[in-house]
Structures are given as C-alpha cells and as structure tokens.
N, C-alpha and C positions, 0 to 999 in steps of 0.2 A: 504494500500500500504506500502511495506517495503522500506528500504533505498537502499539496494544493492541486486541485483540478480546475483549470480555467475552462468554462463552458460558454461558447458563443454561437449564435445562430447566423447563418449566412442565407440571404434570400436576394439573389440578383445584386449582390454587393461585393463582388470580388475585390475591387480596389480597396474599399474600406476594411474588409476582413484582412487583407494582406498587411495593411498599415497597422492594424491592431496586433497581429501576430508578431510583426517585427518590433513592436514596442514592448512586448512582454519579455521579461528577463529569462535567459536560458539557464536552467538549473535542473540537476538530476532529480530533485525532489518535487518538481512541477511537471504536470502534463497539460497539454493544450488539446481540447476537444472542439472541433468545428462541426456543428450539425447543419448540413445543407438542406434547407427546407424546400426541396423541389424547385430549385432555380431553373429558369427557362433554358439555359445552356448548362453543360456539365462542368459547373464551377468546382465541384467537389474534386474531380480529377486534376484540374488545374492547381488547386491548393495542395493536393497530395504530392504532385510532381515538384512543386516549388518548395514545399516544406515537408520532407519525408518524416520528420519527427512528430508531426501533428497527427492526432487520431481523427479520422474523418468518419462521420456517420451520415450516410446519404438517405434521406427520406424521399419516397416516391410521390408523396403528396405534401402540400403545405399544411402543417399541423398547427400553425400559429405560434405565438410566443411561448405559451405554456407547454404545448405538445412537443415543440422542438427542444425546449429545456429538459423536459421529462426524458426524452431519448438520451440527452447528454448525461442526465443523472444515472441512468441505467448503465451507461458505458464507463462512468467515472470510477477511478480507483482511489481518489484522494480522501484524506481525512477531513479536509475542508473543501467545499465546492464554491468556486467564485464565478457567479453568473455575471457576464459582462457583455454589453452591447457591442456589436461589431463596428459601430461608428464611434468608438471611443479609443483613446490612446493613453498610455502612461508616458511620462517624461522623466528624464534624468539618466544617470548611469545605471547599469545593472545592479551594482551594489546598493545604490540609493533605493531602487525599486524593490529589491529583496528586503531591505530593512523596513520599508514602509509596509510591505505585505506581512512581514513578521509581526508588526505592531497590530495589524488586524487580527491575526491568529491569537495574539496575546489577549485581546479583548474577549474572544470566544473562550479561551482557556481560563479566564479569570473567574468565571462563575458557571455552574451547571445550569443556571437559569437563563443564560444568554444563548439564544439559538441563531440569531442573525446579526450581522454588522454591516454597515454601509460606509464607504469612504466619503470624503468630501468630493463633490462633483462640480467642476467648473466648465463653462462653455469653451469650446476650442477656438473660438473666433475673437477678434478684437483684443482687448486687454484681459481676456479670460475671466469675465465676471462669474460670480457664484451662481450655480444652478440649484444646488442642494446642500444644506447643512442640517438635515433633519426635517421632519414634517410636524405641522400642528394637527390636532385631531380633526376628523371629519365632523361637520355639523350633522346632527341627527335628521334634520329636515331638508336642508339644502344640498347635502352631500358635497359640500365645499370644504376645502382646507387650503393651507398655504405651505409652500416650500420655504423653509427658513433661509434667509439670505438671498433669495432669488433676485438676480440682477445687480446685486451689490458688488463693489470692488472688494477684493479679498485683502483686508488690512489685518488679518489675524483675529478678527472679532468673534470668529466661531472656531477657535482652536482648542476647545475643550470637548472631550467626548461626553455624550449624554444619551439617555434613552430617547427613542423616537417611536411613535405609534405605528409607523409603517416603513417598510423598506422601499428603496428606489430601484426599479427594475433595471436601470441602466448599469448598475454595479452593486452587487450584494454578495456577501460571503456567508455560507451556512455550514453548521456542523452536520456531518453525515448522520450521526445518531439522532439529531433533531429532526432531520427530514424523514428518517425511518419511523419516528414516532408520529410526526405531523401528517405525513403523506405527501404525495406529489402535487405539483401545481394544478389548480383547477382548470381543465381544458375547455370548459363551457364558454369562457369569455372570448377565446381565440386571440384577441388583441385588445389591450388596454384593460386596466383594473384587476388583472389576474394577480399581480404582485401585491396589491393592496388586500385582495381577498386572501391570498396566501399568508400575508402578515396577520390577518385576523385569525387564521387557523393556528399560527404559531402562538398567538396570544391566548387563545382558548386552551391550548395544550400546556399553558403555564410558562411559556418562554418570554423573555424580554428581547427587544430589538434595539440595537444601539447604532449611533452615528459616531464615527471616529475620524478626526481630521489628520491622523498620522499618515494617511495615504490619500492622494489626489488623483482623480480620473478626469480626463478632458473629453468632453462630449460634443460631437458635431451636431446632434439633435435632429431627429425626424427627417432624415434624408429619404427613408424608404416609403413613408406614407404621405408626407407633406403636411403642413400646418393647417390648411383649410381644404383638405381633399374630401370628397364624398365618403371615401373609405373611412377616414378618421372620424368624420361627423357621425356616420352610421354607428360605428362601434362605441363611441363615447356615449351617444344617446341610449342605445340598447343596454350597454353594460352598466351604466349608472343605475338603471332600474333593476337589472339583474343583481348587482351588488347589494342594493337595498333589500331585495327579496331574500337573499342568502344570509344577510348579516344584521338586519334590524329585527330583533325578536318581538318587540312590543308591537302588537297589531295596530294600535292607534298611530304610533309614530311612523310605521311602515306605510300606512295609507296616506298620511299627511305628506310623506315624501313623494309618493306616486302623484298625488294631486299637484304638488309644487312643480315637479319636473314635467308633467304632461300638460297641465292646464295653464301654467305660467311661463316656465322657461322655454318650452318648445314653441309656443306661439310667438313669444318675443323674438326668439332667434330666427324663426321663419319669416317674420315681418322684416327683420334686418336683412336677411339674405334676399328676400324678394325685392327690397328697395335697391340692393346692389346688383340685381339681376343674376343672382347665383341660384338658379332654379334647381340645379343638381344637388345643392346642399339642402334645400327645402325638402326635396324628395328623399334624401338620405335620412333626415329626421323622421319623416313619416314612416319610412321602412323600419327604422330602428324601434319605434314605438309599436308598430304593428307586429313585428317579429317577436318582440318581448311578450306581447299579449297572446300570441299564438304559441308560446313556449318554444320558439325557435332559437337555439343557441349555437355556438360554434361558428363555423366558417360560413361566410356569405360571399358568393362569387360575383364580383363586380364586373367581370368580363362579359357577362351576358347582356 
C-alpha cells in the first residue's frame, strides 16, 4: 500500500490533465490514477504513452464526477486518497510539494474523527486570488452558502487550519478507512453537489472535515462545462432540489426549500435569462425542475 493516491478525472481535457500530472511530485510513495470518462478520442492511450507510471482507468461511458471518482477509489492503493480536478496544478519544487502534502496527511492523522481535509484553493489566473479557504454552512431554506475568502488577495489571513462543513470537490484528501465506513460518492447527482452530499455523509458517520492552508492548489475553474452553459444550469437546478431531498430531514423545512427554489429562484432566473435572450438557459431550468419531479437523476444527454 502506498501513502497517497492522486485521483483525477479526464473528460476531453488532455492538455489540462497532462499539466496536472507534470505538476504532481514524483515519489515512490505516491500513485497517480487518471480515470478517462469516455473522452471523444482515446485520450487514455495518449496519457498512458506519455506517462507510463500513471495508472489509467478507461470508462466506456461518462459516469460523471462521482462515478469517475468511484472507479478511481476502487483502483487506488493509497492510505490517503487525494481527489483533484484535472484543471488544477501544484506549484513549487518537488520537495516543497511533498512537504505540503505531508502536512495534509498530518491533519488526517491527528484525530480519528477527521475523515476529510481540503487544501487552500487559489485561482490560476491573475494574481491568484483565493477561491476556497473553507465553507460556511448551507442555509436550510435557500440552500446558499459562501466560500470563505472567495476573490480575496491571499495576505495570509486564512493561514490557520479549521473545520469546515463541506469539502471542495476540486481538491480533497480522504482517509481510506473513512471512505470504507462512509461509502462511495453518490452517483445520482452526476455533476455538481455530489461532494457536498458526500460531506454530509461523512458528517453523519461522525467524521469532521477540515481546511488546511499548508498546501495550495491552483484552479483554472470550469473549463469543461462553462460558467453559464445549459449543462451547468440544468445540473445546478436539479441537484439543489435533489440535495434538499436527501439531506433536509425536517419535512417542513424541506418543502419550504422546494417552494423557495421552484417558485422564487427559478422564475427570477428565467426572467433574467429571457431578458438576455438566453433561451437555452431558461429551458435548462425547466428541464432541471421537471426531471427532479419525475425522479430522474444521473446523466442527462445534452447532445440530443
């Protein structure tokens, strides 16, 4: 068994995936697993030829974020599993990277109660503003929360480790034994909200989730789906409702959340998109609500 298994998903993202692989430190205690989620061309073979030390898992169908990571979990041999987006990179010398990764493992080793830890995440563009230094809790009704430090210059103001209610899917390290106890990532979401739902699963199992600034990841952010694509709009709409269904136990609060999202947020957003003549986004919202009501989860084929 090795110390750390890096698990990343590749979906038509060969260039980004190669940049990530080259940024990861080479160490006999580490393994790198790339799950190719049915890319249009055979990018798995290209990665295997370029990096023979990387373990490639080729899926014949796109299993989404959770499904792809679950394949990686099954292939991993590490004591700690580091789930990392393919559009991220680490910076510094190999020695510096190994030291920062060791600090993440120390957080997990420090208590049996800690099951997940996330590094500091900064954007890869401009002056590298902060993207994530922990999360605030989700509101029971609006399903909104805030990424601590988002958009701020990094002046060291978030350089103390602390608990966070949710892990960030772009970079999170988990104990193998915690995953065994908690279970695999929920595949019903396909894209977006699965790491927050998984965080809730960790919390219900008695684990804490921590943020540690000892390691920094640089994130290129949403190259695969786009910030305002119908794909993203559909999954965000549907999966907010699905998350509420799975995680709000109190019936009254759950239905208040449904009413808020369907009767207030969806019409507001559709009016905004209609004003901007973005009819595809309006349609995506309607599809997301309809599919939730019809109990349709998982993959939605936007190629049709």
